[in-house]
ChimeraX commands (.cxc) that place a marker at each C-alpha (Angstrom):
marker #1 position -18.58,-35.56,-0.31 radius 0.5
marker #1 position -22.42,-35.00,0.69 radius 0.5
marker #1 position -22.47,-38.35,2.50 radius 0.5
marker #1 position -19.57,-37.40,4.48 radius 0.5
marker #1 position -20.82,-33.96,5.42 radius 0.5
marker #1 position -24.20,-35.68,6.59 radius 0.5
marker #1 position -22.29,-38.13,8.77 radius 0.5
marker #1 position -19.89,-35.55,10.22 radius 0.5
marker #1 position -22.96,-33.31,11.15 radius 0.5
marker #1 position -25.06,-36.31,12.87 radius 0.5
marker #1 position -21.94,-37.22,14.87 radius 0.5
marker #1 position -21.37,-33.70,15.91 radius 0.5
marker #1 position -25.03,-33.36,17.12 radius 0.5
marker #1 position -24.65,-36.43,19.15 radius 0.5
marker #1 position -21.32,-35.37,20.73 radius 0.5
marker #1 position -22.71,-31.75,21.57 radius 0.5
marker #1 position -25.77,-33.69,23.54 radius 0.5
marker #1 position -23.26,-36.08,25.13 radius 0.5
marker #1 position -21.14,-33.07,26.15 radius 0.5
marker #1 position -24.21,-31.35,27.81 radius 0.5
marker #1 position -24.98,-34.62,30.01 radius 0.5
marker #1 position -21.21,-34.49,30.80 radius 0.5
marker #1 position -21.40,-30.97,31.89 radius 0.5
marker #1 position -24.60,-30.89,33.95 radius 0.5
marker #1 position -23.20,-34.05,35.89 radius 0.5
marker #1 position -19.96,-32.46,36.52 radius 0.5
marker #1 position -21.67,-29.30,37.79 radius 0.5
marker #1 position -24.13,-31.70,40.12 radius 0.5
marker #1 position -27.22,-30.80,38.12 radius 0.5
marker #1 position -27.86,-34.26,37.18 radius 0.5
marker #1 position -27.18,-37.00,39.83 radius 0.5
marker #1 position -26.65,-40.75,39.54 radius 0.5
marker #1 position -30.38,-41.22,40.69 radius 0.5
marker #1 position -31.61,-38.87,38.17 radius 0.5
marker #1 position -29.78,-40.48,35.39 radius 0.5
marker #1 position -31.35,-43.80,36.45 radius 0.5
marker #1 position -34.79,-42.37,36.77 radius 0.5
marker #1 position -34.51,-40.89,33.32 radius 0.5
marker #1 position -33.19,-44.41,31.86 radius 0.5
marker #1 position -36.35,-45.95,33.04 radius 0.5
marker #1 position -38.30,-43.26,31.57 radius 0.5
marker #1 position -36.71,-43.76,28.22 radius 0.5
marker #1 position -37.11,-47.59,28.30 radius 0.5
marker #1 position -40.77,-47.56,29.62 radius 0.5
marker #1 position -42.33,-44.69,27.89 radius 0.5
marker #1 position -40.13,-43.43,25.13 radius 0.5
marker #1 position -38.99,-46.62,23.62 radius 0.5
marker #1 position -42.72,-47.81,22.64 radius 0.5
marker #1 position -43.49,-44.19,21.37 radius 0.5
marker #1 position -40.28,-44.18,19.24 radius 0.5
marker #1 position -41.31,-47.56,17.59 radius 0.5
marker #1 position -45.15,-46.48,16.89 radius 0.5
marker #1 position -43.96,-43.14,15.57 radius 0.5
marker #1 position -41.58,-44.86,12.97 radius 0.5
marker #1 position -44.57,-46.63,11.65 radius 0.5
marker #1 position -46.83,-43.83,11.75 radius 0.5
marker #1 position -44.28,-41.79,9.59 radius 0.5
marker #1 position -43.51,-44.67,7.24 radius 0.5
marker #1 position -45.22,-44.39,3.88 radius 0.5
marker #1 position -46.91,-47.01,1.90 radius 0.5
marker #1 position -44.75,-47.36,-1.23 radius 0.5
marker #1 position -43.33,-50.84,-0.59 radius 0.5
marker #1 position -44.72,-53.99,-2.32 radius 0.5
marker #1 position -45.05,-57.10,-0.02 radius 0.5
marker #1 position -42.08,-58.74,-1.57 radius 0.5
marker #1 position -39.83,-55.76,-0.91 radius 0.5
marker #1 position -41.03,-55.52,2.87 radius 0.5
marker #1 position -40.25,-59.15,3.33 radius 0.5
marker #1 position -36.76,-58.91,1.73 radius 0.5
marker #1 position -36.15,-55.76,3.67 radius 0.5
marker #1 position -37.00,-57.63,7.00 radius 0.5
marker #1 position -34.99,-60.58,5.83 radius 0.5
marker #1 position -31.93,-58.46,5.22 radius 0.5
marker #1 position -32.16,-56.55,8.45 radius 0.5
marker #1 position -32.51,-59.72,10.41 radius 0.5
marker #1 position -29.28,-61.19,8.45 radius 0.5
marker #1 position -27.35,-58.12,9.57 radius 0.5
marker #1 position -28.04,-58.50,13.18 radius 0.5
marker #1 position -27.66,-62.34,13.04 radius 0.5
marker #1 position -24.13,-61.86,11.75 radius 0.5
marker #1 position -23.35,-59.65,14.55 radius 0.5
marker #1 position -24.70,-61.89,16.86 radius 0.5
marker #1 position -22.48,-64.53,15.42 radius 0.5
marker #1 position -19.25,-62.49,15.75 radius 0.5
marker #1 position -19.97,-61.43,19.32 radius 0.5
marker #1 position -20.43,-65.11,20.43 radius 0.5
marker #1 position -16.74,-65.68,19.18 radius 0.5
marker #1 position -15.25,-63.01,21.12 radius 0.5
marker #1 position -14.84,-61.63,24.70 radius 0.5
marker #1 position -14.86,-65.03,26.25 radius 0.5
marker #1 position -12.16,-64.16,28.72 radius 0.5
marker #1 position -13.93,-61.12,30.07 radius 0.5
marker #1 position -15.62,-60.96,33.33 radius 0.5
marker #1 position -19.41,-61.53,32.90 radius 0.5
marker #1 position -20.64,-58.17,33.44 radius 0.5
marker #1 position -18.02,-56.66,30.79 radius 0.5
marker #1 position -18.82,-59.59,28.30 radius 0.5
marker #1 position -22.54,-58.88,28.33 radius 0.5
marker #1 position -21.94,-55.24,27.34 radius 0.5
marker #1 position -19.24,-55.68,24.92 radius 0.5
marker #1 position -21.38,-58.42,23.02 radius 0.5
marker #1 position -24.58,-56.30,23.21 radius 0.5
marker #1 position -22.51,-53.36,21.72 radius 0.5
marker #1 position -21.13,-55.41,18.86 radius 0.5
marker #1 position -24.77,-56.67,18.14 radius 0.5
marker #1 position -26.79,-53.53,18.00 radius 0.5
marker #1 position -26.14,-50.34,16.12 radius 0.5
marker #1 position -27.61,-47.00,16.46 radius 0.5
marker #1 position -30.20,-47.63,13.51 radius 0.5
marker #1 position -32.77,-44.95,14.99 radius 0.5
marker #1 position -30.94,-41.60,15.55 radius 0.5
marker #1 position -27.79,-42.11,13.35 radius 0.5
marker #1 position -29.39,-44.45,10.87 radius 0.5
marker #1 position -32.50,-43.02,9.65 radius 0.5
marker #1 position -31.48,-39.27,9.29 radius 0.5
marker #1 position -28.43,-40.77,7.17 radius 0.5
marker #1 position -30.50,-42.95,5.22 radius 0.5
marker #1 position -32.85,-39.96,4.47 radius 0.5
marker #1 position -30.26,-37.72,3.52 radius 0.5
marker #1 position -28.24,-40.14,1.18 radius 0.5
marker #1 position -31.07,-42.54,-0.21 radius 0.5
marker #1 position -34.24,-40.43,0.33 radius 0.5
marker #1 position -37.77,-41.21,1.28 radius 0.5
marker #1 position -38.05,-44.86,0.39 radius 0.5
marker #1 position -34.86,-45.51,2.39 radius 0.5
marker #1 position -36.57,-44.30,5.29 radius 0.5
marker #1 position -39.30,-46.84,4.92 radius 0.5
marker #1 position -36.68,-49.60,4.52 radius 0.5
marker #1 position -34.94,-47.95,7.50 radius 0.5
marker #1 position -38.29,-48.36,9.65 radius 0.5
marker #1 position -38.36,-51.93,9.10 radius 0.5
marker #1 position -34.73,-52.24,10.09 radius 0.5
marker #1 position -35.68,-50.48,13.42 radius 0.5
marker #1 position -38.80,-53.00,13.78 radius 0.5
marker #1 position -36.24,-55.95,13.60 radius 0.5
marker #1 position -33.78,-54.45,15.76 radius 0.5
marker #1 position -36.51,-53.77,18.78 radius 0.5
marker #1 position -37.78,-57.27,18.16 radius 0.5
marker #1 position -34.32,-58.77,18.69 radius 0.5
marker #1 position -33.10,-56.18,21.30 radius 0.5
marker #1 position -36.13,-56.70,23.52 radius 0.5
marker #1 position -35.86,-60.67,23.31 radius 0.5
marker #1 position -32.38,-62.02,22.89 radius 0.5
marker #1 position -30.70,-58.63,24.16 radius 0.5
marker #1 position -33.02,-58.33,26.89 radius 0.5
marker #1 position -32.36,-61.91,28.06 radius 0.5
marker #1 position -28.64,-61.56,27.66 radius 0.5
marker #1 position -28.44,-58.18,29.53 radius 0.5
marker #1 position -30.78,-59.04,32.30 radius 0.5
marker #1 position -29.54,-62.48,32.96 radius 0.5
marker #1 position -32.78,-64.46,32.70 radius 0.5
marker #1 position -31.77,-67.98,31.36 radius 0.5
marker #1 position -35.17,-68.51,29.84 radius 0.5
marker #1 position -37.51,-65.74,28.44 radius 0.5
marker #1 position -41.14,-65.95,29.62 radius 0.5
marker #1 position -43.83,-65.63,27.36 radius 0.5
marker #1 position -45.04,-62.71,29.57 radius 0.5
marker #1 position -41.58,-60.95,29.33 radius 0.5
marker #1 position -41.40,-61.42,25.50 radius 0.5
marker #1 position -44.66,-59.92,24.90 radius 0.5
marker #1 position -45.04,-57.19,27.38 radius 0.5
marker #1 position -41.47,-55.62,27.46 radius 0.5
marker #1 position -41.66,-52.13,26.02 radius 0.5
marker #1 position -40.04,-52.96,22.78 radius 0.5
marker #1 position -42.54,-55.38,21.93 radius 0.5
marker #1 position -45.33,-53.26,22.97 radius 0.5
marker #1 position -44.40,-50.73,20.62 radius 0.5
marker #1 position -44.26,-53.30,17.74 radius 0.5
marker #1 position -47.83,-54.73,18.82 radius 0.5
marker #1 position -49.31,-51.44,18.29 radius 0.5
marker #1 position -47.22,-50.23,15.57 radius 0.5
marker #1 position -47.45,-53.08,12.99 radius 0.5
marker #1 position -51.16,-53.18,12.88 radius 0.5
marker #1 position -51.33,-49.42,12.28 radius 0.5
marker #1 position -49.01,-49.87,9.48 radius 0.5
marker #1 position -50.35,-52.87,7.58 radius 0.5
marker #1 position -53.97,-52.39,8.45 radius 0.5
marker #1 position -53.77,-48.64,7.50 radius 0.5
marker #1 position -55.54,-47.93,10.89 radius 0.5
marker #1 position -56.16,-44.16,11.21 radius 0.5
marker #1 position -54.79,-42.56,14.16 radius 0.5
marker #1 position -56.24,-39.40,15.39 radius 0.5
marker #1 position -53.83,-36.36,15.79 radius 0.5
marker #1 position -54.70,-36.00,19.47 radius 0.5
marker #1 position -53.04,-39.53,20.01 radius 0.5
marker #1 position -50.41,-39.27,17.00 radius 0.5
marker #1 position -49.02,-35.91,18.18 radius 0.5
marker #1 position -48.26,-36.92,21.85 radius 0.5
marker #1 position -46.62,-40.32,20.53 radius 0.5
marker #1 position -44.29,-38.14,18.19 radius 0.5
marker #1 position -43.53,-35.72,20.98 radius 0.5
marker #1 position -42.57,-38.58,23.22 radius 0.5
marker #1 position -40.50,-40.15,20.50 radius 0.5
marker #1 position -38.66,-37.17,20.09 radius 0.5
marker #1 position -37.27,-37.19,23.54 radius 0.5
marker #1 position -35.49,-40.44,22.78 radius 0.5
marker #1 position -32.10,-38.85,21.32 radius 0.5
marker #1 position -31.50,-35.88,23.60 radius 0.5
marker #1 position -32.38,-37.71,26.70 radius 0.5
marker #1 position -30.34,-40.85,25.87 radius 0.5
marker #1 position -27.32,-38.68,24.74 radius 0.5
marker #1 position -27.54,-36.71,28.07 radius 0.5
marker #1 position -27.70,-40.06,30.05 radius 0.5
marker #1 position -24.58,-41.26,28.26 radius 0.5
marker #1 position -22.84,-37.97,28.87 radius 0.5
marker #1 position -23.76,-38.32,32.67 radius 0.5
marker #1 position -22.24,-41.66,32.77 radius 0.5
marker #1 position -19.18,-40.75,31.06 radius 0.5
marker #1 position -18.63,-38.00,33.47 radius 0.5
marker #1 position -18.13,-40.67,36.01 radius 0.5
marker #1 position -15.64,-42.76,34.04 radius 0.5
marker #1 position -11.79,-41.87,34.36 radius 0.5
marker #1 position -10.95,-40.47,31.07 radius 0.5
marker #1 position -7.61,-42.25,31.10 radius 0.5
marker #1 position -9.48,-45.57,30.80 radius 0.5
marker #1 position -10.89,-44.61,27.52 radius 0.5
marker #1 position -7.17,-44.95,25.84 radius 0.5
marker #1 position -6.25,-47.98,28.12 radius 0.5
marker #1 position -9.37,-50.19,27.75 radius 0.5
marker #1 position -8.31,-52.38,24.79 radius 0.5
marker #1 position -11.44,-54.38,24.79 radius 0.5
marker #1 position -13.24,-51.25,23.81 radius 0.5
marker #1 position -11.45,-50.71,20.54 radius 0.5
marker #1 position -11.62,-54.60,19.72 radius 0.5
marker #1 position -15.48,-54.20,20.27 radius 0.5
marker #1 position -15.34,-51.02,17.94 radius 0.5
marker #1 position -13.35,-53.17,15.18 radius 0.5
marker #1 position -16.09,-55.72,15.10 radius 0.5
marker #1 position -19.04,-53.05,15.19 radius 0.5
marker #1 position -17.84,-50.76,12.53 radius 0.5
marker #1 position -15.58,-52.94,10.51 radius 0.5
marker #1 position -15.95,-56.81,10.53 radius 0.5
marker #1 position -19.75,-56.98,11.03 radius 0.5
marker #1 position -20.44,-54.53,8.30 radius 0.5
marker #1 position -18.03,-56.04,5.97 radius 0.5
marker #1 position -19.32,-59.52,6.15 radius 0.5
marker #1 position -23.04,-58.07,5.83 radius 0.5
marker #1 position -21.80,-56.23,2.69 radius 0.5
marker #1 position -20.54,-59.38,1.16 radius 0.5
marker #1 position -24.12,-61.03,1.65 radius 0.5
marker #1 position -25.69,-57.98,0.08 radius 0.5
marker #1 position -23.41,-58.56,-3.00 radius 0.5
marker #1 position -24.92,-61.92,-3.42 radius 0.5
marker #1 position -28.47,-61.12,-2.72 radius 0.5
marker #1 position -28.31,-57.93,-4.90 radius 0.5
marker #1 position -31.55,-55.98,-3.51 radius 0.5
marker #1 position -32.67,-52.95,-5.32 radius 0.5
marker #1 position -30.39,-50.04,-4.71 radius 0.5
marker #1 position -32.38,-48.15,-2.04 radius 0.5
marker #1 position -32.46,-51.28,-0.08 radius 0.5
marker #1 position -28.80,-52.07,-0.74 radius 0.5
marker #1 position -27.45,-48.60,0.32 radius 0.5
marker #1 position -29.77,-48.00,3.21 radius 0.5
marker #1 position -29.14,-51.48,4.71 radius 0.5
marker #1 position -25.33,-50.95,4.31 radius 0.5
marker #1 position -25.63,-47.56,6.19 radius 0.5
marker #1 position -27.61,-48.77,9.25 radius 0.5
marker #1 position -25.50,-51.93,9.60 radius 0.5
marker #1 position -22.31,-49.71,9.73 radius 0.5
marker #1 position -23.71,-47.31,12.34 radius 0.5
marker #1 position -22.10,-47.07,15.88 radius 0.5
marker #1 position -23.11,-48.81,19.10 radius 0.5
marker #1 position -26.59,-48.27,20.26 radius 0.5
marker #1 position -27.72,-45.96,22.84 radius 0.5
marker #1 position -29.76,-49.00,24.25 radius 0.5
marker #1 position -26.32,-50.32,25.34 radius 0.5
marker #1 position -26.00,-47.85,28.12 radius 0.5
marker #1 position -29.72,-47.90,28.93 radius 0.5
marker #1 position -29.82,-51.89,29.43 radius 0.5
marker #1 position -26.43,-51.61,31.27 radius 0.5
marker #1 position -28.03,-49.25,33.91 radius 0.5
marker #1 position -31.22,-50.83,34.05 radius 0.5
marker #1 position -29.75,-54.39,34.69 radius 0.5
marker #1 position -26.79,-53.50,36.69 radius 0.5
marker #1 position -24.04,-54.35,34.28 radius 0.5
marker #1 position -21.06,-52.21,33.50 radius 0.5
marker #1 position -22.51,-48.85,32.68 radius 0.5
marker #1 position -19.17,-47.23,32.38 radius 0.5
marker #1 position -17.81,-49.71,29.79 radius 0.5
marker #1 position -21.25,-49.15,28.13 radius 0.5
marker #1 position -20.80,-45.36,28.11 radius 0.5
marker #1 position -17.42,-45.79,26.66 radius 0.5
marker #1 position -18.41,-48.25,23.88 radius 0.5
marker #1 position -20.96,-45.55,22.79 radius 0.5
marker #1 position -18.84,-42.48,22.72 radius 0.5
marker #1 position -15.63,-44.14,21.02 radius 0.5
marker #1 position -17.63,-46.01,18.24 radius 0.5
marker #1 position -19.56,-42.72,17.61 radius 0.5
marker #1 position -16.47,-40.70,17.03 radius 0.5
marker #1 position -14.78,-43.30,14.93 radius 0.5
marker #1 position -17.83,-43.87,12.70 radius 0.5
marker #1 position -17.08,-40.69,11.05 radius 0.5
marker #1 position -14.31,-42.65,9.35 radius 0.5
marker #1 position -15.93,-45.91,8.67 radius 0.5
marker #1 position -19.55,-45.15,7.67 radius 0.5
marker #1 position -18.55,-43.02,4.58 radius 0.5
marker #1 position -16.57,-46.09,3.28 radius 0.5
marker #1 position -19.52,-48.48,3.48 radius 0.5
marker #1 position -21.90,-45.85,1.85 radius 0.5
marker #1 position -19.39,-45.25,-0.99 radius 0.5
marker #1 position -18.95,-48.82,-1.56 radius 0.5
marker #1 position -22.40,-49.49,-1.64 radius 0.5
marker #1 position -23.09,-46.93,-4.03 radius 0.5
marker #1 position -20.22,-48.35,-6.41 radius 0.5
marker #1 position -21.41,-52.04,-6.03 radius 0.5
marker #1 position -24.84,-50.73,-7.11 radius 0.5
marker #1 position -23.39,-49.15,-10.08 radius 0.5
marker #1 position -20.92,-52.25,-11.07 radius 0.5
marker #1 position -23.81,-54.73,-10.48 radius 0.5
marker #1 position -26.02,-52.65,-12.99 radius 0.5
marker #1 position -28.57,-51.56,-10.54 radius 0.5
marker #1 position -30.19,-48.41,-11.19 radius 0.5
marker #1 position -29.63,-45.64,-8.62 radius 0.5
marker link #1:1,2 radius 0.2
marker link #1:2,3 radius 0.2
marker link #1:3,4 radius 0.2
marker link #1:4,5 radius 0.2
marker link #1:5,6 radius 0.2
marker link #1:6,7 radius 0.2
marker link #1:7,8 radius 0.2
marker link #1:8,9 radius 0.2
marker link #1:9,10 radius 0.2
marker link #1:10,11 radius 0.2
marker link #1:11,12 radius 0.2
marker link #1:12,13 radius 0.2
marker link #1:13,14 radius 0.2
marker link #1:14,15 radius 0.2
marker link #1:15,16 radius 0.2
marker link #1:16,17 radius 0.2
marker link #1:17,18 radius 0.2
marker link #1:18,19 radius 0.2
marker link #1:19,20 radius 0.2
marker link #1:20,21 radius 0.2
marker link #1:21,22 radius 0.2
marker link #1:22,23 radius 0.2
marker link #1:23,24 radius 0.2
marker link #1:24,25 radius 0.2
marker link #1:25,26 radius 0.2
marker link #1:26,27 radius 0.2
marker link #1:27,28 radius 0.2
marker link #1:28,29 radius 0.2
marker link #1:29,30 radius 0.2
marker link #1:30,31 radius 0.2
marker link #1:31,32 radius 0.2
marker link #1:32,33 radius 0.2
marker link #1:33,34 radius 0.2
marker link #1:34,35 radius 0.2
marker link #1:35,36 radius 0.2
marker link #1:36,37 radius 0.2
marker link #1:37,38 radius 0.2
marker link #1:38,39 radius 0.2
marker link #1:39,40 radius 0.2
marker link #1:40,41 radius 0.2
marker link #1:41,42 radius 0.2
marker link #1:42,43 radius 0.2
marker link #1:43,44 radius 0.2
marker link #1:44,45 radius 0.2
marker link #1:45,46 radius 0.2
marker link #1:46,47 radius 0.2
marker link #1:47,48 radius 0.2
marker link #1:48,49 radius 0.2
marker link #1:49,50 radius 0.2
marker link #1:50,51 radius 0.2
marker link #1:51,52 radius 0.2
marker link #1:52,53 radius 0.2
marker link #1:53,54 radius 0.2
marker link #1:54,55 radius 0.2
marker link #1:55,56 radius 0.2
marker link #1:56,57 radius 0.2
marker link #1:57,58 radius 0.2
marker link #1:58,59 radius 0.2
marker link #1:59,60 radius 0.2
marker link #1:60,61 radius 0.2
marker link #1:61,62 radius 0.2
marker link #1:62,63 radius 0.2
marker link #1:63,64 radius 0.2
marker link #1:64,65 radius 0.2
marker link #1:65,66 radius 0.2
marker link #1:66,67 radius 0.2
marker link #1:67,68 radius 0.2
marker link #1:68,69 radius 0.2
marker link #1:69,70 radius 0.2
marker link #1:70,71 radius 0.2
marker link #1:71,72 radius 0.2
marker link #1:72,73 radius 0.2
marker link #1:73,74 radius 0.2
marker link #1:74,75 radius 0.2
marker link #1:75,76 radius 0.2
marker link #1:76,77 radius 0.2
marker link #1:77,78 radius 0.2
marker link #1:78,79 radius 0.2
marker link #1:79,80 radius 0.2
marker link #1:80,81 radius 0.2
marker link #1:81,82 radius 0.2
marker link #1:82,83 radius 0.2
marker link #1:83,84 radius 0.2
marker link #1:84,85 radius 0.2
marker link #1:85,86 radius 0.2
marker link #1:86,87 radius 0.2
marker link #1:87,88 radius 0.2
marker link #1:88,89 radius 0.2
marker link #1:89,90 radius 0.2
marker link #1:90,91 radius 0.2
marker link #1:91,92 radius 0.2
marker link #1:92,93 radius 0.2
marker link #1:93,94 radius 0.2
marker link #1:94,95 radius 0.2
marker link #1:95,96 radius 0.2
marker link #1:96,97 radius 0.2
marker link #1:97,98 radius 0.2
marker link #1:98,99 radius 0.2
marker link #1:99,100 radius 0.2
marker link #1:100,101 radius 0.2
marker link #1:101,102 radius 0.2
marker link #1:102,103 radius 0.2
marker link #1:103,104 radius 0.2
marker link #1:104,105 radius 0.2
marker link #1:105,106 radius 0.2
marker link #1:106,107 radius 0.2
marker link #1:107,108 radius 0.2
marker link #1:108,109 radius 0.2
marker link #1:109,110 radius 0.2
marker link #1:110,111 radius 0.2
marker link #1:111,112 radius 0.2
marker link #1:112,113 radius 0.2
marker link #1:113,114 radius 0.2
marker link #1:114,115 radius 0.2
marker link #1:115,116 radius 0.2
marker link #1:116,117 radius 0.2
marker link #1:117,118 radius 0.2
marker link #1:118,119 radius 0.2
marker link #1:119,120 radius 0.2
marker link #1:120,121 radius 0.2
marker link #1:121,122 radius 0.2
marker link #1:122,123 radius 0.2
marker link #1:123,124 radius 0.2
marker link #1:124,125 radius 0.2
marker link #1:125,126 radius 0.2
marker link #1:126,127 radius 0.2
marker link #1:127,128 radius 0.2
marker link #1:128,129 radius 0.2
marker link #1:129,130 radius 0.2
marker link #1:130,131 radius 0.2
marker link #1:131,132 radius 0.2
marker link #1:132,133 radius 0.2
marker link #1:133,134 radius 0.2
marker link #1:134,135 radius 0.2
marker link #1:135,136 radius 0.2
marker link #1:136,137 radius 0.2
marker link #1:137,138 radius 0.2
marker link #1:138,139 radius 0.2
marker link #1:139,140 radius 0.2
marker link #1:140,141 radius 0.2
marker link #1:141,142 radius 0.2
marker link #1:142,143 radius 0.2
marker link #1:143,144 radius 0.2
marker link #1:144,145 radius 0.2
marker link #1:145,146 radius 0.2
marker link #1:146,147 radius 0.2
marker link #1:147,148 radius 0.2
marker link #1:148,149 radius 0.2
marker link #1:149,150 radius 0.2
marker link #1:150,151 radius 0.2
marker link #1:151,152 radius 0.2
marker link #1:152,153 radius 0.2
marker link #1:153,154 radius 0.2
marker link #1:154,155 radius 0.2
marker link #1:155,156 radius 0.2
marker link #1:156,157 radius 0.2
marker link #1:157,158 radius 0.2
marker link #1:158,159 radius 0.2
marker link #1:159,160 radius 0.2
marker link #1:160,161 radius 0.2
marker link #1:161,162 radius 0.2
marker link #1:162,163 radius 0.2
marker link #1:163,164 radius 0.2
marker link #1:164,165 radius 0.2
marker link #1:165,166 radius 0.2
marker link #1:166,167 radius 0.2
marker link #1:167,168 radius 0.2
marker link #1:168,169 radius 0.2
marker link #1:169,170 radius 0.2
marker link #1:170,171 radius 0.2
marker link #1:171,172 radius 0.2
marker link #1:172,173 radius 0.2
marker link #1:173,174 radius 0.2
marker link #1:174,175 radius 0.2
marker link #1:175,176 radius 0.2
marker link #1:176,177 radius 0.2
marker link #1:177,178 radius 0.2
marker link #1:178,179 radius 0.2
marker link #1:179,180 radius 0.2
marker link #1:180,181 radius 0.2
marker link #1:181,182 radius 0.2
marker link #1:182,183 radius 0.2
marker link #1:183,184 radius 0.2
marker link #1:184,185 radius 0.2
marker link #1:185,186 radius 0.2
marker link #1:186,187 radius 0.2
marker link #1:187,188 radius 0.2
marker link #1:188,189 radius 0.2
marker link #1:189,190 radius 0.2
marker link #1:190,191 radius 0.2
marker link #1:191,192 radius 0.2
marker link #1:192,193 radius 0.2
marker link #1:193,194 radius 0.2
marker link #1:194,195 radius 0.2
marker link #1:195,196 radius 0.2
marker link #1:196,197 radius 0.2
marker link #1:197,198 radius 0.2
marker link #1:198,199 radius 0.2
marker link #1:199,200 radius 0.2
marker link #1:200,201 radius 0.2
marker link #1:201,202 radius 0.2
marker link #1:202,203 radius 0.2
marker link #1:203,204 radius 0.2
marker link #1:204,205 radius 0.2
marker link #1:205,206 radius 0.2
marker link #1:206,207 radius 0.2
marker link #1:207,208 radius 0.2
marker link #1:208,209 radius 0.2
marker link #1:209,210 radius 0.2
marker link #1:210,211 radius 0.2
marker link #1:211,212 radius 0.2
marker link #1:212,213 radius 0.2
marker link #1:213,214 radius 0.2
marker link #1:214,215 radius 0.2
marker link #1:215,216 radius 0.2
marker link #1:216,217 radius 0.2
marker link #1:217,218 radius 0.2
marker link #1:218,219 radius 0.2
marker link #1:219,220 radius 0.2
marker link #1:220,221 radius 0.2
marker link #1:221,222 radius 0.2
marker link #1:222,223 radius 0.2
marker link #1:223,224 radius 0.2
marker link #1:224,225 radius 0.2
marker link #1:225,226 radius 0.2
marker link #1:226,227 radius 0.2
marker link #1:227,228 radius 0.2
marker link #1:228,229 radius 0.2
marker link #1:229,230 radius 0.2
marker link #1:230,231 radius 0.2
marker link #1:231,232 radius 0.2
marker link #1:232,233 radius 0.2
marker link #1:233,234 radius 0.2
marker link #1:234,235 radius 0.2
marker link #1:235,236 radius 0.2
marker link #1:236,237 radius 0.2
marker link #1:237,238 radius 0.2
marker link #1:238,239 radius 0.2
marker link #1:239,240 radius 0.2
marker link #1:240,241 radius 0.2
marker link #1:241,242 radius 0.2
marker link #1:242,243 radius 0.2
marker link #1:243,244 radius 0.2
marker link #1:244,245 radius 0.2
marker link #1:245,246 radius 0.2
marker link #1:246,247 radius 0.2
marker link #1:247,248 radius 0.2
marker link #1:248,249 radius 0.2
marker link #1:249,250 radius 0.2
marker link #1:250,251 radius 0.2
marker link #1:251,252 radius 0.2
marker link #1:252,253 radius 0.2
marker link #1:253,254 radius 0.2
marker link #1:254,255 radius 0.2
marker link #1:255,256 radius 0.2
marker link #1:256,257 radius 0.2
marker link #1:257,258 radius 0.2
marker link #1:258,259 radius 0.2
marker link #1:259,260 radius 0.2
marker link #1:260,261 radius 0.2
marker link #1:261,262 radius 0.2
marker link #1:262,263 radius 0.2
marker link #1:263,264 radius 0.2
marker link #1:264,265 radius 0.2
marker link #1:265,266 radius 0.2
marker link #1:266,267 radius 0.2
marker link #1:267,268 radius 0.2
marker link #1:268,269 radius 0.2
marker link #1:269,270 radius 0.2
marker link #1:270,271 radius 0.2
marker link #1:271,272 radius 0.2
marker link #1:272,273 radius 0.2
marker link #1:273,274 radius 0.2
marker link #1:274,275 radius 0.2
marker link #1:275,276 radius 0.2
marker link #1:276,277 radius 0.2
marker link #1:277,278 radius 0.2
marker link #1:278,279 radius 0.2
marker link #1:279,280 radius 0.2
marker link #1:280,281 radius 0.2
marker link #1:281,282 radius 0.2
marker link #1:282,283 radius 0.2
marker link #1:283,284 radius 0.2
marker link #1:284,285 radius 0.2
marker link #1:285,286 radius 0.2
marker link #1:286,287 radius 0.2
marker link #1:287,288 radius 0.2
marker link #1:288,289 radius 0.2
marker link #1:289,290 radius 0.2
marker link #1:290,291 radius 0.2
marker link #1:291,292 radius 0.2
marker link #1:292,293 radius 0.2
marker link #1:293,294 radius 0.2
marker link #1:294,295 radius 0.2
marker link #1:295,296 radius 0.2
marker link #1:296,297 radius 0.2
marker link #1:297,298 radius 0.2
marker link #1:298,299 radius 0.2
marker link #1:299,300 radius 0.2
marker link #1:300,301 radius 0.2
marker link #1:301,302 radius 0.2
marker link #1:302,303 radius 0.2
marker link #1:303,304 radius 0.2
marker link #1:304,305 radius 0.2
marker link #1:305,306 radius 0.2
marker link #1:306,307 radius 0.2
marker link #1:307,308 radius 0.2
marker link #1:308,309 radius 0.2
marker link #1:309,310 radius 0.2
marker link #1:310,311 radius 0.2
marker link #1:311,312 radius 0.2
marker link #1:312,313 radius 0.2
view
């Protein structure tokens, strides 16, 4: 019951912020140009700060092997989703195909994932979640960037100097080398990272305001994407977790983050690289609402599996 209440609360918070973006756009307070400029700010400034902030707030309770296993399991989750995305949406127009595949691959591991893991697993789960976010950003800003931007070959400069990788370049040494960061630097980073969720949700609401509401019901591809993002990919990943048998905090936190709805980055990338932003907004909105039903299922399954496998929870 506690898991369900936590999930419903987080989804409600997201939907309220999306509704604010919808309303200010309908009233003419937030224009398309404004949404585009905020999107650029989110990607180029807020994203690196979010990544660095996740490492600043991560504890140091993990052993090296636990860290490596956490990274490997996080990578496995996204690789499974990539595999499923490549098998689907082949007949869709190129712009829609990019968005739908990106939506299947990348889940909302930051805003949705971390608070849920913290509420259900605890502090150690948050550390595991930080590594999941690091893997997410590494793949998002290499494979995801190339897919959405349409660049056939990713240059070394693009791979190393995109916002996601810049965050990792600063964040990883801070974590592993225990580099002290003075408060005068850490506080602005944390404040900027705190802008990520509200601004991203307002942008999503803004683009939903420009979508014909009837298309939410009629676009079958969105629901096919949701089935893959919320059911198929987490289910296959869960089977691998049963084989790997990680310790329970890692098992449960990984299951939760892998079952989260579509990442807000889907809309941000779609706007930035001139893909179908309306479709991207629909994927985030629909998957977020339906995740109220699916995340509790995988959370309970993970808890039951840990008990049945004899793992101490």
